[in-house]
N, C-alpha and C positions, 0 to 999 in steps of 0.2 A: 112346624118343620124345623125351625131354627133350634129349638130345644133338643130335638132328636139328633140334630147334627152335632150339637155341643156334646151330648152324651156319647155319640160315636167317636168324636175327637178324643175324649178322655179315655175311652176304652181302647182306642187305636194305639195311643201312646203307652198305655199300660201293657198291652200285648207285646209291644216292641221292647219295653224295658225288661220284660220277662224272658226275652230272647227265645220265644216259642215260634216255630215256623208258622207264618200267617195262614198258609193253606190248611193248617191243622186246627186253627182256632175258630171260634164261633162268631167272630166280629162281622159287622156288616161289610159285605163285599164291595169291591169297586164297581161291579156290574149293577148292584143295587143302588149305589150312589149315582151311577150314570142314569139309571131309570128315573130316579128322583129329579136329577138335573134335566132330563128330557121332558118330564112332565111340566116343570116350571118354565123351561125355555120355550116350549110350544105355546104357552099362554103369552109369552113376551115377544114372540117372533124370532127367537134364537133356538135352533134345533140341533146345535152341534155338541157332541159328547166325545170324550176321549175313548179310544177303542184299540184293543190289541188283539190281533188274530194270529194264531199259529198257522203258518203257511206250509211248512215242511220241517222235517227233522231227519237226522241220520243217526243210527246206532241205538244203543240201549245201555242199561246198567251192565249187561254182559259184555258189551264192547269195551267198557272201561276196564273190567277185570282181565279180559284177554289181552288188552294192550299192556297191562302191568305184568302179566305172567309171561309175555313173550321173551322177557329177559332170560327165562329158564326153559325156553322152547316148549312151553306148555299152553294148552288151549282147552277151554270148556265149551261143550255144546249147549249146556243148559245152566241157568243161573242157580247157584246153590245159596239158599236163603241164609244159611249159617256162615259158611266159610267165605263166600263172596261178599256178604255184607260186612264181615269183619275186615276183609281186605280193603274195601272201599273206605271204611271209617279210618283205617290206618293211613291210607294214602292222603286223605283230606287232613287228618290231624297233623301229619308230618310234612305237609306242603309238597307232596309229590304230585304236582299238578298236571304233568304231561299226559298221563292216561286219560284225564278228563277232557283233553283236547281232541280226542278221537270220536267224540259225540258232539253233534251240532244241532242248532235250531235256526229257523228263519221265521221272522215275524213281520206282519204288515201292521203299522201303527199309525193312528190318526190322533193328533194332539195339537195344541197351540204352539206357535213358534217358540215362545219363551220356555216351554218344557223341552222341545226338541233341542234347543241350544244348550241346555244343561246336559242332556243325555249324550249328545254327539261328542262330548269331551272324552268319553270312553272309547278308546281307539284300539288297544291291544287285543288281538284275537277277534276283532269285529269288523264287519263291512257294512257301509251305509250308502243307500241310494235314495235320494229325496226328489219329490216333484219340484220343478224349477219354474218360477214365474218369469224367467227370460223367455220361455217358450209357451207357457200356458197363461191365457188371459180369461179363464173361466171366472164366474162370479165368486168373489171371495166370501167366506163365511167366518164367523168369529166365535170365540169361546166366551161363555157367560157363566161366571162363578155363582154357586148357590149362595154363598155368604162372602162378605168382605171381612177379612181378619185384621185385627189391630196389630200395631208394631210391637215387637217384643222389647221389654225394658232392659234385659240383661245381655243383649248381644247386638252386634252391628247389622246382622242380617237375620232374616227369619220372621216369624209371626207368633202371635199369641192366640189363645182361644177366645179372646174378646171379639165380639161381633160389632162391626161398624156399619151404621146405616148411612149410605151415601145419598139416599133420597129421602130425607126426613119429611114428614107430613107437614103441610102448610096449614093455614087457618081453616081451610075447607075440610081438613081431616085426611086428605090424600096428597101424595107427592105430585106436583104439576109436571115435572120433567124427570125422566130417567137419564141421568147425566152420562152414564157409561154407554147406554144404548145410543144416545144421541151422538156421542163421540164416534162410535163405530159406524153409524150411518153416514156421518160426515166424511170419514175416511173412505168409505166405500163409494160415496158419490164423487169425491174428488178423483179417485182412481179411475172410475168409469168415465168421468169427464175428460181426463187426460187422454184416455184411449180414443174417445170420440173425436178429439182434436188431432188425432194422428200421432200422438206420442207413442214410442215403442214400449212394449211391455216391460223390458228390462229397466227402463227409467220410471215408468208409471208406478211400478211396484214400490218405489221409495216412500210413498205416502201410506203404505199399509202397516198396521201396528203389529206388535209382537203377539197380540191375542188372536191374530189370524190363524185359522186352522191350516195345518200342513200334513202331509203324509209321506211315509218312507218305508222301504224294506230294510230290515236290520237282521243280518245273519252273523253267526259266530259260534264259537265253541261253548260247550256247557260251562267250562271253567270261567270263560270271559263273562257270560251272563250272570254267573254267581257273584262275580266281583261287582257287577253293576248293582245287583239286588242287595248285596251286603252293605253298599254305601247308600243307595237311593231309597231303600226301604226303612232306613233309620228315621227316628222321630225328628231329627234336626234337618232332614232334607225338606225341600219345599213340598207342601201337601199335594199339590197337583202332580208333581213329579213322582211322589210316593204312589199315587194312584195308578200311574202307568207301570211303575216298577212292580207293584203288587199283582197286576195282571200277568206280567212276565213271570213273576214268582210262582203264581198258581199254575200256569200252563207248563212251565218247566218241571215243576214238581209232579204233575200228572204224567209227564213223559218219562222222567228219570227219577222215580221216587226215592230209591236208596241213595244214589249219588247226590241228588239235590239236597236231601236232608243232611247228609254229611257235610256238604259244602256250605250249607246255610246255618249249621249249628254253631 
């Protein structure tokens, strides 16, 4: 499995370097990686995967061109594959972004806190509502990575394709303790113990780690989500964040194929 993941990692970065829209490439999808993660986590008692669901959308590629043509008091009833595609490409190339603000998407996303905190930095043209553990004291669940990556040698942040074994085999041939799983179980037990002792959820949550799963609704314009993907689908973004952005990329491209390709080119 690890060799396959390393191969995916190499192909993943190659596809990004070529600046080809990922929803048009043949690389292993985020959904396939999530399936692999689910299979491994089920065996280890961790069943959480990152997931992006398209909840709603407004408009189409036609909405974009009609918003642009209103300057000349013109409107099209149907999308012209030739003229309208050329117009959309012109708008994107010359940074006429306002017509792309008349199309929008809403996603429901489930991911670990450390991924959410990177993505919430994107504010312009976007609205975010997240589950709050001030009010919710359901059983927390945690993200379990398929592999642990080594530190990159040439930059202060990021990772390399080197795999790190955090649970090396002992003399018996197998690891005695899964240190990460043990740490998550300890956090979970402490959180639940604080609740049992009557501590309020808004304070008990302080012991929960960044790997805890969270979920939120994320709504915004087509242009705003293109900015997210143009930054977070890059190979220097954290891999886990790329995997969420890739799902947004795919779903957005399905809904607005012409506009999305122009904005992502």
